[in-house]
FIKOLZA-1660 file (N, C-alpha, C; in steps of 0.1 Angstrom, whole numbers, plus 5000, padded with zeros to 4 digits):
% residues 95
   i   px   py   pz ch aa at
   1 5973 2828 0532  A  M  N
   1 5981 2841 0533  A  M CA
   1 5972 2851 0529  A  M  C
   2 5978 2859 0537  A  D  N
   2 5968 2873 0537  A  D CA
   2 5974 2882 0526  A  D  C
   3 5969 2896 0525  A  I  N
   3 5973 2906 0517  A  I CA
   3 5986 2910 0519  A  I  C
   4 5989 2913 0532  A  Q  N
   4 5998 2922 0536  A  Q CA
   4 6010 2911 0532  A  Q  C
   5 6012 2899 0533  A  T  N
   5 6023 2889 0528  A  T CA
   5 6022 2891 0515  A  T  C
   6 6012 2892 0505  A  I  N
   6 6015 2891 0491  A  I CA
   6 6019 2912 0487  A  I  C
   7 6016 2919 0498  A  K  N
   7 6020 2930 0491  A  K CA
   7 6038 2930 0495  A  K  C
   8 6039 2920 0504  A  H  N
   8 6055 2924 0508  A  H CA
   8 6064 2913 0498  A  H  C
   9 6056 2904 0492  A  I  N
   9 6067 2897 0484  A  I CA
   9 6063 2904 0469  A  I  C
  10 6055 2910 0466  A  S  N
  10 6055 2920 0454  A  S CA
  10 6066 2931 0458  A  S  C
  11 6067 2937 0469  A  K  N
  11 6076 2948 0469  A  K CA
  11 6090 2940 0467  A  K  C
  12 6094 2929 0475  A  L  N
  12 6106 2922 0475  A  L CA
  12 6112 2918 0457  A  L  C
  13 6100 2916 0451  A  S  N
  13 6101 2912 0436  A  S CA
  13 6103 2923 0429  A  S  C
  14 6097 2935 0435  A  Y  N
  14 6097 2948 0424  A  Y CA
  14 6083 2944 0412  A  Y  C
  15 6071 2941 0417  A  L  N
  15 6063 2938 0408  A  L CA
  15 6053 2945 0416  A  L  C
  16 6043 2948 0406  A  E  N
  16 6031 2959 0410  A  E CA
  16 6016 2949 0409  A  E  C
  17 6007 2951 0416  A  F  N
  17 5997 2940 0412  A  F CA
  17 5984 2948 0419  A  F  C
  18 5973 2949 0409  A  T  N
  18 5961 2953 0415  A  T CA
  18 5956 2944 0428  A  T  C
  19 5947 2948 0435  A  D  N
  19 5939 2945 0445  A  D CA
  19 5934 2931 0442  A  D  C
  20 5926 2930 0430  A  E  N
  20 5919 2917 0425  A  E CA
  20 5931 2910 0421  A  E  C
  21 5939 2912 0418  A  E  N
  21 5953 2901 0418  A  E CA
  21 5959 2897 0426  A  E  C
  22 5962 2907 0441  A  M  N
  22 5967 2901 0449  A  M CA
  22 5956 2892 0456  A  M  C
  23 5942 2894 0458  A  A  N
  23 5934 2884 0464  A  A CA
  23 5935 2872 0454  A  A  C
  24 5935 2869 0444  A  R  N
  24 5937 2858 0437  A  R CA
  24 5951 2853 0440  A  R  C
  25 5959 2862 0440  A  F  N
  25 5976 2853 0441  A  F CA
  25 5975 2848 0458  A  F  C
  26 5971 2858 0471  A  A  N
  26 5969 2849 0482  A  A CA
  26 5957 2837 0483  A  A  C
  27 5952 2836 0473  A  K  N
  27 5942 2822 0479  A  K CA
  27 5951 2812 0468  A  K  C
  28 5957 2814 0457  A  E  N
  28 5968 2806 0450  A  E CA
  28 5977 2801 0460  A  E  C
  29 5987 2812 0462  A  L  N
  29 5994 2811 0472  A  L CA
  29 5993 2800 0485  A  L  C
  30 5981 2803 0488  A  S  N
  30 5978 2797 0501  A  S CA
  30 5974 2782 0497  A  S  C
  31 5971 2780 0487  A  A  N
  31 5967 2764 0482  A  A CA
  31 5978 2761 0480  A  A  C
  32 5989 2765 0471  A  I  N
  32 6003 2758 0471  A  I CA
  32 6008 2757 0482  A  I  C
  33 6011 2764 0496  A  V  N
  33 6016 2763 0506  A  V CA
  33 6010 2748 0514  A  V  C
  34 6000 2748 0513  A  D  N
  34 5987 2740 0519  A  D CA
  34 5996 2725 0513  A  D  C
  35 5992 2727 0500  A  Y  N
  35 5999 2713 0493  A  Y CA
  35 6013 2707 0495  A  Y  C
  36 6024 2718 0498  A  V  N
  36 6037 2714 0501  A  V CA
  36 6034 2710 0515  A  V  C
  37 6030 2714 0525  A  S  N
  37 6028 2710 0538  A  S CA
  37 6020 2697 0541  A  S  C
  38 6011 2694 0532  A  D  N
  38 6005 2681 0527  A  D CA
  38 6020 2671 0522  A  D  C
  39 6025 2674 0514  A  L  N
  39 6034 2665 0508  A  L CA
  39 6047 2661 0522  A  L  C
  40 6050 2671 0530  A  E  N
  40 6059 2671 0540  A  E CA
  40 6055 2660 0549  A  E  C
  41 6039 2657 0548  A  K  N
  41 6034 2647 0561  A  K CA
  41 6034 2636 0556  A  K  C
  42 6033 2629 0545  A  A  N
  42 6039 2617 0534  A  A CA
  42 6048 2611 0540  A  A  C
  43 6046 2596 0544  A  P  N
  43 6054 2586 0545  A  P CA
  43 6063 2589 0539  A  P  C
  44 6076 2587 0541  A  T  N
  44 6087 2586 0532  A  T CA
  44 6095 2572 0536  A  T  C
  45 6092 2564 0545  A  D  N
  45 6101 2553 0551  A  D CA
  45 6103 2542 0541  A  D  C
  46 6114 2535 0537  A  G  N
  46 6113 2528 0528  A  G CA
  46 6114 2528 0513  A  G  C
  47 6114 2542 0510  A  S  N
  47 6111 2548 0496  A  S CA
  47 6128 2549 0490  A  S  C
  48 6128 2549 0477  A  V  N
  48 6140 2550 0473  A  V CA
  48 6146 2563 0466  A  V  C
  49 6156 2568 0469  A  S  N
  49 6164 2581 0469  A  S CA
  49 6159 2583 0452  A  S  C
  50 6155 2594 0445  A  V  N
  50 6155 2592 0428  A  V CA
  50 6165 2604 0427  A  V  C
  51 6172 2611 0438  A  S  N
  51 6182 2619 0434  A  S CA
  51 6194 2615 0424  A  S  C
  52 6201 2624 0412  A  P  N
  52 6212 2615 0407  A  P CA
  52 6223 2615 0412  A  P  C
  53 6228 2601 0413  A  R  N
  53 6241 2597 0417  A  R CA
  53 6251 2594 0405  A  R  C
  54 6261 2601 0408  A  T  N
  54 6272 2601 0400  A  T CA
  54 6286 2595 0404  A  T  C
  55 6294 2590 0397  A  S  N
  55 6308 2585 0405  A  S CA
  55 6319 2595 0406  A  S  C
  56 6314 2608 0399  A  L  N
  56 6326 2616 0399  A  L CA
  56 6331 2621 0413  A  L  C
  57 6341 2623 0413  A  S  N
  57 6350 2633 0427  A  S CA
  57 6355 2644 0423  A  S  C
  58 6365 2651 0431  A  N  N
  58 6368 2661 0429  A  N CA
  58 6375 2662 0415  A  N  C
  59 6377 2675 0407  A  A  N
  59 6379 2674 0394  A  A CA
  59 6388 2682 0393  A  A  C
  60 6392 2690 0401  A  F  N
  60 6403 2698 0401  A  F CA
  60 6418 2692 0406  A  F  C
  61 6428 2699 0400  A  R  N
  61 6441 2693 0404  A  R CA
  61 6445 2695 0413  A  R  C
  62 6458 2689 0417  A  N  N
  62 6461 2690 0434  A  N CA
  62 6473 2702 0429  A  N  C
  63 6476 2711 0442  A  D  N
  63 6477 2724 0440  A  D CA
  63 6492 2719 0437  A  D  C
  64 6504 2722 0431  A  G  N
  64 6518 2719 0431  A  G CA
  64 6526 2729 0427  A  G  C
  65 6542 2729 0424  A  N  N
  65 6547 2739 0419  A  N CA
  65 6556 2732 0407  A  N  C
  66 6546 2739 0398  A  P  N
  66 6553 2731 0385  A  P CA
  66 6573 2735 0380  A  P  C
  67 6573 2748 0389  A  L  N
  67 6589 2750 0385  A  L CA
  67 6597 2738 0395  A  L  C
  68 6593 2737 0405  A  K  N
  68 6600 2723 0410  A  K CA
  68 6599 2709 0404  A  K  C
  69 6588 2708 0397  A  E  N
  69 6588 2696 0391  A  E CA
  69 6595 2698 0377  A  E  C
  70 6596 2707 0371  A  N  N
  70 6601 2706 0357  A  N CA
  70 6612 2718 0357  A  N  C
  71 6620 2718 0368  A  L  N
  71 6632 2731 0367  A  L CA
  71 6640 2729 0356  A  L  C
  72 6642 2715 0354  A  D  N
  72 6654 2713 0342  A  D CA
  72 6651 2724 0333  A  D  C
  73 6636 2718 0325  A  E  N
  73 6632 2722 0314  A  E CA
  73 6628 2742 0315  A  E  C
  74 6626 2743 0328  A  V  N
  74 6625 2760 0328  A  V CA
  74 6640 2768 0326  A  V  C
  75 6649 2759 0333  A  I  N
  75 6663 2765 0329  A  I CA
  75 6667 2762 0316  A  I  C
  76 6666 2754 0310  A  T  N
  76 6668 2751 0295  A  T CA
  76 6658 2765 0291  A  T  C
  77 6645 2766 0289  A  L  N
  77 6639 2772 0281  A  L CA
  77 6643 2789 0287  A  L  C
  78 6647 2792 0296  A  L  N
  78 6654 2806 0300  A  L CA
  78 6664 2809 0296  A  L  C
  79 6674 2800 0296  A  E  N
  79 6687 2800 0288  A  E CA
  79 6688 2801 0274  A  E  C
  80 6675 2796 0268  A  A  N
  80 6673 2800 0257  A  A CA
  80 6668 2811 0248  A  A  C
  81 6666 2817 0260  A  A  N
  81 6659 2833 0255  A  A CA
  81 6667 2843 0254  A  A  C
  82 6666 2853 0243  A  P  N
  82 6677 2861 0239  A  P CA
  82 6678 2870 0251  A  P  C
  83 6669 2872 0258  A  E  N
  83 6671 2885 0269  A  E CA
  83 6661 2876 0283  A  E  C
  84 6669 2880 0290  A  R  N
  84 6663 2877 0304  A  R CA
  84 6664 2886 0319  A  R  C
  85 6654 2890 0324  A  E  N
  85 6654 2896 0336  A  E CA
  85 6648 2892 0349  A  E  C
  86 6657 2890 0360  A  D  N
  86 6647 2883 0374  A  D CA
  86 6641 2871 0374  A  D  C
  87 6649 2860 0361  A  G  N
  87 6640 2849 0363  A  G CA
  87 6630 2847 0351  A  G  C
  88 6628 2861 0346  A  Y  N
  88 6615 2859 0334  A  Y CA
  88 6622 2860 0321  A  Y  C
  89 6614 2859 0311  A  V  N
  89 6618 2859 0298  A  V CA
  89 6613 2875 0294  A  V  C
  90 6622 2884 0289  A  K  N
  90 6623 2898 0289  A  K CA
  90 6617 2899 0275  A  K  C
  91 6607 2902 0270  A  V  N
  91 6601 2907 0259  A  V CA
  91 6595 2923 0255  A  V  C
  92 6592 2923 0244  A  K  N
  92 6595 2938 0239  A  K CA
  92 6576 2940 0242  A  K  C
  93 6573 2954 0247  A  A  N
  93 6559 2957 0249  A  A CA
  93 6555 2959 0237  A  A  C
  94 6542 2953 0241  A  I  N
  94 6530 2956 0228  A  I CA
  94 6519 2964 0225  A  I  C
  95 6517 2966 0239  A  L  N
  95 6504 2981 0241  A  L CA
  95 6512 2991 0242  A  L  C
% end
């Protein structure tokens, strides 16, 4: 990895490095990239995946219209309210 790439990375990360640090980082990052390249070449045929597996599925509820499902309850509650307006319970303003 060259110094220009290190300068570009430092600019993107808003970090400032001395010339000595950039030279050291260039060597270290090159070694890391080379190691990852070697890992990508490793044979993986027949190896078992170690990623976590769960039996969880979609944890969200299905969309529905609760008014249709509980219409009788809604009507009963609205009728019990002392004041109603356009299908809503009218309450005193608190703010």
